[in-house]
GUGURO-225517 format. One record per residue: residue in one letter; x, y, z of N, C-alpha, C, CB in turn; residue number from 1. Coordinates in steps of 0.05 Angstrom, whole numbers, plus 5000, padded with zeros to 4 digits. Glycine has a CB too. Example, Ala and Ser with C-alpha at 12.3 -4.5 7.8 and 13.67 -1.06 7.14 Angstrom:
  residuo  n_xx  n_yy  n_zz  ca_xx  ca_yy  ca_zz  c_xx  c_yy  c_zz  cb_xx  cb_yy  cb_zz  num
        A  5264  4886  5156   5246   4910   5156  5264  4934  5156   5226   4911   5181    1
        S  5257  4955  5142   5273   4979   5143  5258  5001  5157   5282   4988   5114    2
end
This chain:
  residuo  n_xx  n_yy  n_zz  ca_xx  ca_yy  ca_zz  c_xx  c_yy  c_zz  cb_xx  cb_yy  cb_zz  num
        L  8411  5344  4505   8417   5317   4514  8404  5296  4495   8407   5312   4543    1
        T  8418  5275  4491   8409   5254   4473  8386  5238  4486   8432   5234   4465    2
        K  8365  5234  4471   8342   5218   4481  8338  5194  4464   8316   5235   4483    3
        Y  8333  5171  4476   8328   5146   4462  8300  5137  4468   8350   5125   4468    4
        C  8286  5128  4448   8258   5118   4452  8256  5091  4439   8237   5138   4441    5
        N  8264  5070  4453   8263   5043   4443  8249  5025  4463   8291   5032   4437    6
        D  8235  5006  4453   8222   4986   4470  8243  4972  4487   8205   4966   4454    7
        G  8237  4969  4513   8255   4954   4530  8280  4968  4538   8262   4929   4517    8
        L  8280  4995  4534   8304   5010   4541  8296  5035  4558   8318   5019   4515    9
        A  8309  5039  4579   8306   5063   4596  8332  5078  4598   8295   5055   4624   10
        T  8331  5104  4595   8356   5120   4596  8353  5142  4616   8363   5131   4568   11
        L  8375  5151  4627   8376   5173   4646  8401  5189  4640   8375   5164   4675   12
        N  8398  5215  4634   8421   5233   4631  8424  5248  4658   8416   5253   4608   13
        V  8448  5247  4668   8454   5259   4694  8470  5284  4691   8469   5238   4713   14
        A  8461  5306  4701   8476   5331   4700  8500  5330  4719   8458   5355   4708   15
        A  8522  5341  4710   8547   5340   4725  8545  5356  4751   8570   5349   4709   16
        H  8529  5377  4750   8528   5396   4773  8501  5396  4785   8537   5424   4764   17
        S  8500  5401  4811   8475   5403   4825  8465  5432  4823   8477   5395   4855   18
        M  8443  5436  4809   8431   5463   4806  8402  5461  4800   8446   5479   4785   19
        E  8387  5482  4806   8359   5484   4800  8355  5491  4771   8345   5504   4819   20
        L  8334  5480  4759   8328   5486   4731  8307  5508  4729   8319   5461   4716   21
        G  8308  5523  4707   8287   5543   4702  8290  5568  4719   8261   5532   4706   22
        Q  8313  5574  4730   8317   5597   4746  8325  5622  4729   8339   5592   4767   23
        D  8324  5645  4742   8333   5669   4728  8362  5668  4722   8327   5694   4745   24
        R  8370  5684  4702   8398   5684   4693  8417  5690  4716   8402   5704   4670   25
        S  8408  5707  4734   8425   5715   4756  8434  5691  4773   8411   5736   4774   26
        Y  8416  5672  4775   8422   5648   4791  8446  5633  4780   8398   5629   4793   27
        Y  8447  5630  4753   8468   5615   4740  8494  5632  4739   8460   5607   4712   28
        V  8491  5658  4736   8514   5675   4737  8528  5673  4764   8507   5704   4731   29
        E  8512  5673  4785   8523   5671   4812  8538  5645  4816   8501   5675   4833   30
        L  8526  5623  4806   8539   5597   4807  8566  5597  4792   8521   5575   4797   31
        S  8565  5608  4768   8589   5608   4751  8612  5624  4763   8583   5618   4723   32
        Q  8604  5645  4779   8624   5662   4791  8631  5653  4820   8615   5690   4791   33
        G  8616  5634  4829   8620   5625   4857  8629  5596  4858   8594   5628   4873   34
        K  8610  5578  4865   8617   5550   4870  8629  5536  4845   8593   5535   4879   35
        L  8619  5544  4821   8628   5530   4797  8652  5543  4784   8606   5529   4777   36
        K  8661  5566  4795   8684   5579   4783  8710  5563  4788   8688   5608   4794   37
        D  8722  5553  4767   8746   5537   4769  8742  5513  4788   8769   5554   4779   38
        Y  8718  5501  4788   8712   5481   4807  8732  5458  4808   8684   5470   4802   39
        A  8742  5450  4784   8760   5427   4783  8789  5435  4792   8761   5416   4755   40
        F  8794  5461  4792   8821   5471   4797  8824  5487  4823   8830   5488   4773   41
        N  8803  5487  4838   8802   5503   4863  8820  5490  4884   8774   5506   4873   42
        P  8843  5503  4891   8861   5490   4911  8848  5485  4938   8885   5507   4914   43
        Q  8828  5501  4945   8815   5497   4970  8799  5471  4969   8796   5521   4977   44
        Y  8785  5466  4947   8770   5441   4944  8790  5417  4944   8754   5441   4918   45
        N  8812  5420  4929   8829   5397   4923  8849  5391  4945   8844   5402   4898   46
        S  8846  5404  4968   8865   5399   4990  8858  5375  5007   8866   5424   5008   47
        S  8833  5366  5004   8823   5343   5020  8805  5326  5003   8809   5353   5045   48
        A  8808  5299  5006   8791   5281   4991  8761  5285  4997   8798   5252   4997   49
        E  8755  5296  5020   8727   5300   5028  8715  5325  5016   8725   5302   5058   50
        T  8732  5343  5006   8722   5369   4995  8727  5372  4965   8736   5392   5009   51
        V  8741  5353  4953   8744   5354   4924  8717  5355  4911   8760   5329   4913   52
        Y  8713  5374  4892   8687   5378   4880  8675  5353  4868   8688   5400   4859   53
        F  8692  5336  4857   8682   5312   4844  8669  5292  4863   8705   5299   4829   54
        R  8674  5295  4889   8662   5276   4908  8632  5277  4906   8672   5283   4936   55
        E  8621  5301  4908   8592   5304   4907  8581  5297  4879   8583   5333   4914   56
        M  8596  5303  4859   8588   5296   4831  8584  5266  4829   8608   5306   4811   57
        L  8604  5251  4839   8603   5222   4837  8581  5210  4855   8630   5209   4844   58
        L  8577  5222  4878   8555   5212   4895  8528  5216  4882   8556   5227   4922   59
        R  8524  5238  4868   8499   5242   4853  8496  5221  4831   8498   5270   4841   60
        D  8518  5215  4817   8518   5195   4796  8511  5167  4807   8545   5193   4781   61
        V  8523  5160  4829   8517   5134   4842  8488  5132  4850   8535   5130   4866   62
        Q  8477  5154  4861   8449   5154   4869  8431  5151  4845   8442   5179   4885   63
        A  8439  5163  4823   8423   5161   4798  8422  5132  4788   8434   5179   4776   64
        M  8444  5119  4790   8445   5091   4781  8429  5073  4800   8473   5080   4779   65
        R  8430  5079  4826   8414   5064   4845  8384  5068  4840   8421   5072   4874   66
        F  8377  5092  4833   8349   5097   4826  8340  5080  4802   8344   5127   4820   67
        M  8357  5079  4782   8350   5063   4758  8347  5034  4765   8371   5067   4736   68
        K  8365  5024  4781   8363   4995   4788  8338  4990  4805   8388   4987   4804   69
        L  8331  5008  4822   8308   5005   4840  8282  5007  4823   8308   5025   4862   70
        Y  8280  5028  4807   8255   5034   4793  8250  5013  4771   8256   5062   4781   71
        F  8271  5004  4757   8267   4986   4735  8275  4957  4742   8283   4995   4712   72
        G  8280  4952  4767   8286   4925   4776  8260  4908  4779   8300   4925   4802   73
        S  8264  4883  4787   8241   4865   4789  8221  4873  4810   8251   4837   4795   74
        D  8228  4889  4829   8210   4898   4850  8203  4928  4847   8222   4894   4878   75
        G  8206  4939  4823   8201   4967   4818  8173  4975  4824   8208   4974   4790   76
        P  8168  5001  4829   8141   5010   4838  8120  5010  4815   8143   5037   4849   77
        D  8129  5010  4790   8110   5011   4768  8112  4984  4753   8116   5035   4749   78
        S  8091  4968  4753   8092   4942   4741  8098  4942  4711   8065   4928   4746   79
        R  8092  4964  4698   8097   4966   4669  8127  4965  4663   8085   4991   4658   80
        F  8143  4973  4682   8172   4975   4676  8189  4956  4692   8181   5004   4681   81
        R  8177  4939  4707   8192   4920   4723  8208  4901  4706   8174   4905   4742   82
        G  8232  4895  4715   8248   4875   4701  8264  4885  4677   8231   4854   4692   83
        L  8263  4912  4672   8281   4922   4651  8310  4918  4658   8275   4952   4645   84
        W  8315  4919  4685   8342   4912   4694  8339  4888  4713   8356   4936   4708   85
        D  8355  4868  4708   8356   4844   4725  8384  4833  4724   8334   4823   4716   86
        D  8398  4835  4746   8426   4826   4747  8428  4796  4743   8439   4833   4773   87
        V  8408  4780  4753   8409   4751   4750  8405  4744  4721   8388   4738   4768   88
        L  8386  4757  4708   8380   4750   4679  8398  4766  4660   8351   4757   4673   89
        K  8417  4781  4671   8436   4796   4655  8423  4816  4637   8453   4777   4638   90
        K  8401  4829  4646   8390   4852   4632  8409  4875  4637   8361   4859   4641   91
        Q  8420  4887  4617   8444   4904   4620  8439  4932  4630   8458   4905   4595   92
        I  8459  4942  4644   8463   4971   4649  8488  4979  4634   8465   4977   4680   93
        T  8485  5000  4618   8508   5010   4603  8513  5039  4611   8504   5008   4573   94
        L  8537  5047  4611   8545   5075   4617  8559  5087  4593   8563   5076   4642   95
        S  8554  5112  4588   8566   5125   4565  8571  5155  4572   8549   5123   4540   96
        G  8595  5165  4565   8601   5193   4570  8628  5200  4559   8600   5199   4600   97
        G  8633  5226  4555   8658   5235   4544  8671  5256  4562   8654   5246   4517   98
        S  8698  5256  4562   8713   5276   4576  8707  5273  4606   8708   5304   4566   99
        Q  8696  5294  4619   8688   5292   4647  8668  5269  4651   8677   5319   4657  100
        G  8650  5266  4631   8631   5244   4632  8644  5217  4631   8611   5247   4610  101
        G  8666  5215  4616   8681   5189   4616  8693  5183  4643   8703   5191   4595  102
        F  8704  5203  4656   8714   5200   4683  8691  5190  4702   8726   5226   4694  103
        Q  8668  5203  4699   8645   5196   4716  8637  5167  4712   8622   5214   4711  104
        C  8636  5158  4686   8628   5131   4680  8647  5111  4693   8626   5127   4650  105
        A  8673  5116  4689   8693   5098   4700  8690  5095  4730   8721   5107   4694  106
        A  8686  5118  4744   8683   5118   4773  8658  5103  4782   8683   5146   4784  107
        V  8635  5109  4769   8610   5096   4777  8610  5066  4772   8587   5109   4762  108
        S  8623  5057  4751   8624   5029   4745  8638  5014  4768   8638   5023   4719  109
        V  8656  5027  4782   8671   5015   4804  8655  5018  4831   8698   5028   4807  110
        L  8643  5041  4834   8630   5048   4860  8603  5035  4864   8628   5078   4863  111
        E  8589  5028  4842   8562   5016   4845  8561  4992  4827   8540   5037   4837  112
        P  8555  4968  4838   8554   4944   4822  8531  4943  4803   8553   4919   4840  113
        G  8534  4928  4781   8513   4924   4762  8518  4932  4734   8489   4938   4772  114
        V  8540  4947  4729   8546   4956   4702  8558  4933  4686   8566   4980   4703  115
        S  8547  4929  4662   8557   4906   4646  8572  4915  4621   8533   4889   4638  116
        W  8570  4941  4614   8582   4950   4589  8586  4980  4591   8564   4943   4564  117
        M  8609  4990  4580   8615   5018   4582  8627  5028  4556   8634   5024   4606  118
        N  8618  5052  4548   8627   5064   4523  8635  5093  4530   8605   5064   4501  119
        I  8661  5099  4531   8670   5125   4540  8688  5139  4519   8685   5123   4566  120
        Y  8688  5165  4519   8702   5180   4499  8722  5199  4512   8682   5196   4482  121
        A  8747  5196  4504   8768   5214   4514  8765  5220  4543   8768   5240   4498  122
        P  8766  5200  4561   8762   5204   4589  8783  5223  4601   8763   5177   4604  123
        W  8773  5240  4618   8790   5261   4630  8801  5252  4657   8774   5288   4634  124
        L  8818  5268  4669   8830   5263   4695  8846  5238  4696   8808   5263   4716  125
        C  8859  5231  4674   8876   5207   4674  8905  5215  4680   8874   5193   4646  126
        D  8916  5202  4700   8945   5205   4706  8951  5234  4714   8962   5197   4683  127
        I  8936  5244  4734   8938   5272   4742  8967  5279  4751   8919   5278   4765  128
        G  8980  5261  4765   9006   5267   4775  9028  5260  4755   9011   5253   4800  129
        G  9021  5247  4733   9042   5237   4715  9045  5251  4689   9037   5209   4709  130
        Y  9025  5267  4681   9026   5281   4655  9050  5300  4655   9000   5296   4648  131
        G  9064  5300  4633   9088   5318   4630  9112  5308  4645   9081   5345   4640  132
        V  9111  5284  4657   9134   5273   4672  9147  5251  4656   9125   5263   4700  133
        N  9174  5250  4656   9189   5229   4643  9181  5226  4613   9184   5203   4657  134
        G  9179  5249  4600   9173   5249   4572  9144  5246  4564   9189   5228   4559  135
        R  9126  5243  4583   9098   5240   4577  9086  5266  4568   9083   5229   4601  136
        Q  9066  5264  4551   9054   5288   4540  9040  5304  4562   9033   5281   4518  137
        E  9042  5331  4560   9029   5348   4579  9000  5353  4572   9044   5374   4582  138
        S  8985  5362  4591   8957   5370   4587  8955  5400  4593   8937   5354   4605  139
        V  8938  5414  4577   8934   5442   4582  8910  5447  4600   8930   5457   4555  140
        Y  8897  5426  4609   8873   5429   4625  8871  5406  4645   8847   5430   4607  141
        M  8888  5408  4665   8888   5387   4685  8894  5399  4712   8910   5365   4678  142
        P  8879  5391  4733   8885   5402   4760  8913  5396  4769   8865   5391   4781  143
        V  8924  5413  4786   8950   5408   4798  8947  5384  4817   8960   5433   4814  144
        W  8967  5367  4816   8965   5342   4832  8965  5349  4862   8989   5324   4825  145
        T  8948  5337  4876   8949   5337   4906  8944  5308  4914   8928   5357   4918  146
        E  8951  5302  4938   8946   5274   4948  8916  5268  4948   8957   5271   4977  147
        A  8900  5288  4953   8871   5284   4953  8861  5276  4925   8856   5309   4963  148
        M  8873  5287  4904   8864   5282   4877  8870  5253  4868   8877   5301   4857  149
        E  8888  5240  4882   8893   5212   4876  8868  5195  4878   8915   5200   4894  150
        Y  8850  5202  4896   8825   5187   4900  8807  5190  4876   8811   5196   4925  151
        Y  8812  5209  4859   8794   5215   4836  8808  5212  4809   8783   5244   4839  152
        D  8832  5202  4809   8846   5198   4784  8834  5174  4770   8877   5193   4789  153
        S  8827  5178  4744   8814   5157   4729  8830  5131  4728   8808   5167   4701  154
        I  8857  5134  4727   8872   5109   4725  8871  5092  4750   8902   5115   4719  155
        N  8864  5104  4773   8861   5089   4797  8834  5075  4798   8864   5106   4821  156
        F  8814  5085  4783   8789   5070   4780  8793  5048  4759   8766   5089   4771  157
        A  8810  5052  4739   8813   5034   4716  8818  5005  4725   8835   5043   4698  158
        K  8835  5001  4744   8843   4974   4752  8820  4959  4764   8866   4975   4771  159
        R  8799  4973  4772   8776   4960   4786  8751  4959  4768   8770   4975   4811  160
        I  8753  4969  4743   8729   4968   4726  8721  4939  4720   8736   4983   4699  161
        P  8695  4933  4725   8687   4905   4724  8675  4896  4697   8667   4900   4745  162
        C  8673  4914  4677   8657   4907   4654  8672  4913  4628   8631   4924   4654  163
        T  8662  4902  4606   8672   4908   4579  8672  4938  4575   8655   4893   4558  164
        T  8695  4948  4564   8698   4977   4561  8710  4984  4534   8716   4988   4584  165
        Y  8696  5003  4521   8706   5014   4496  8714  5043  4501   8684   5012   4473  166
        I  8739  5049  4496   8749   5077   4499  8751  5089  4471   8777   5077   4513  167
        R  8732  5106  4464   8729   5117   4437  8744  5143  4433   8700   5120   4430  168
        T  8750  5148  4408   8760   5175   4399  8780  5188  4417   8736   5193   4395  169
        V  8802  5174  4422   8824   5186   4437  8840  5202  4417   8841   5164   4451  170
        G  8839  5228  4418   8852   5245   4398  8882  5247  4402   8840   5273   4399  171
        L  8897  5241  4381   8926   5243   4383  8935  5272  4383   8939   5228   4360  172
        G  8916  5291  4379   8922   5319   4382  8907  5332  4405   8916   5334   4357  173
        D  8898  5315  4424   8882   5325   4446  8900  5332  4469   8861   5303   4455  174
        Y  8901  5357  4477   8918   5366   4499  8901  5372  4524   8934   5391   4491  175
        T  8876  5363  4524   8860   5364   4548  8859  5336  4561   8831   5374   4542  176
        A  8846  5317  4548   8848   5289   4557  8870  5277  4540   8820   5273   4553  177
        N  8895  5283  4547   8918   5276   4530  8921  5246  4527   8943   5288   4541  178
        P  8929  5237  4503   8930   5208   4497  8949  5193  4515   8938   5204   4469  179
        A  8970  5206  4525   8988   5192   4543  8974  5184  4569   9013   5210   4550  180
        G  8957  5202  4579   8942   5196   4603  8921  5175  4599   8929   5221   4614  181
        V  8907  5177  4576   8886   5157   4570  8898  5130  4564   8869   5167   4545  182
        T  8922  5129  4553   8935   5104   4548  8943  5092  4575   8960   5108   4531  183
        A  8952  5108  4594   8957   5098   4621  8932  5086  4633   8968   5120   4639  184
        F  8910  5099  4629   8884   5089   4638  8879  5061  4626   8861   5108   4630  185
        Y  8882  5059  4600   8877   5033   4586  8896  5012  4596   8881   5037   4555  186
        N  8922  5018  4599   8941   4999   4608  8937  4990  4637   8969   5010   4605  187
        N  8923  5006  4652   8919   5000   4680  8892  4986  4685   8919   5025   4696  188
        M  8878  4980  4663   8852   4968   4666  8853  4939  4676   8836   4969   4640  189
        N  8832  4930  4689   8829   4903   4699  8833  4883  4676   8802   4899   4712  190
        P  8853  4866  4677   8858   4847   4655  8837  4826  4652   8885   4833   4660  191
        K  8818  4824  4671   8797   4804   4669  8773  4813  4652   8788   4797   4696  192
        V  8774  4838  4641   8752   4848   4625  8762  4854  4597   8739   4873   4637  193
        Y  8744  4851  4577   8751   4859   4550  8753  4890  4549   8730   4848   4529  194
        R  8774  4900  4536   8776   4929   4533  8788  4936  4505   8794   4940   4555  195
        E  8780  4959  4496   8788   4968   4469  8792  4998  4469   8766   4960   4448  196
        I  8812  5007  4455   8818   5036   4454  8822  5044  4425   8842   5043   4472  197
        S  8811  5067  4417   8813   5076   4389  8826  5104  4389   8784   5077   4376  198
        Y  8849  5105  4376   8863   5131   4373  8856  5143  4346   8894   5127   4375  199
        V  8852  5170  4345   8844   5183   4321  8866  5204  4315   8816   5197   4323  200
        Q  8877  5202  4291   8898   5221   4282  8886  5249  4279   8910   5211   4256  201
        N  8901  5269  4288   8894   5297   4285  8869  5306  4301   8890   5303   4256  202
        R  8857  5289  4315   8834   5297   4331  8843  5312  4356   8816   5273   4339  203
        T  8829  5334  4363   8833   5348   4388  8810  5341  4407   8835   5379   4383  204
        H  8808  5356  4428   8786   5350   4447  8759  5357  4436   8791   5364   4474  205
        S  8758  5377  4419   8733   5387   4408  8730  5384  4378   8729   5415   4416  206
        Y  8752  5379  4364   8751   5378   4335  8755  5349  4326   8773   5396   4322  207
        N  8737  5339  4309   8739   5312   4298  8742  5314  4268   8714   5296   4306  208
        P  8766  5309  4258   8771   5311   4229  8755  5289  4214   8800   5309   4223  209
        I  8748  5296  4189   8734   5277   4172  8754  5257  4160   8718   5292   4150  210
        D  8746  5232  4160   8762   5210   4148  8790  5209  4159   8764   5215   4118  211
        A  8793  5214  4185   8819   5212   4198  8827  5183  4202   8819   5227   4225  212
        D  8853  5178  4201   8863   5151   4207  8858  5144  4236   8893   5149   4201  213
        Q  8850  5119  4240   8845   5109   4268  8862  5084  4273   8815   5102   4272  214
        Y  8870  5081  4298   8887   5059   4306  8873  5047  4331   8916   5068   4312  215
        V  8867  5021  4329   8852   5008   4350  8869  4986  4363   8826   4996   4338  216
        L  8869  4986  4390   8882   4965   4405  8860  4950  4420   8903   4977   4425  217
        K  8862  4924  4422   8842   4907   4436  8856  4888  4454   8824   4892   4415  218
        A  8843  4882  4476   8854   4863   4495  8832  4845  4505   8868   4877   4519  219
        K  8834  4819  4500   8814   4800   4509  8814  4797  4539   8818   4773   4495  220
        A  8792  4789  4550   8789   4785   4578  8805  4760  4586   8760   4782   4587  221
        N  8822  4764  4606   8837   4741   4617  8823  4730  4641   8867   4750   4625  222
        K  8809  4708  4638   8792   4697   4659  8808  4680  4679   8771   4680   4647  223
        S  8833  4676  4674   8849   4659   4692  8857  4674  4718   8874   4648   4678  224
end
């Protein structure tokens, strides 16, 4: 995990899954073969909005952000770190993540107030029910659409995102977070915020070519 050590900056990396650290290998094997096996694609999970695996993931993320706001806010328990975040003084909270992490960032920015800036990479779970339909590009790694999954589709969070957003490294050869879905996410964003999307030629979900052509679209915030 990336660590930053700068004056006036506090960071928190949030694990996507709830698990104990430092356990025997058998513990993680059991998880991988049990609860985490096909967690995003498990039809039993995805049959109800209350049981979709991402529900607990997002609740953990929201709690993590609440902790940061509480601990580093003006009334934080440690006087050395008070005021690093202050909504009135516009001391910023930024979110950053890629793929599943991009989906998490988009959701948390909507579910918990206070985010002022977001930097996401190839966000996943965009347009779950629309990929491969009406000529749109298909994804090789996307859950089957269910009504419950609509609550977790990134494009349904997009319209409510309250902050400046940069969508980085959208690979035109990415068949996981496919560019058609990410473009739908961008097009569905709140018109009152500044947003920017960068497409990269020949990039896949895991491969980033050197000196690839990039195409950037920008949209100014419409305050009216």
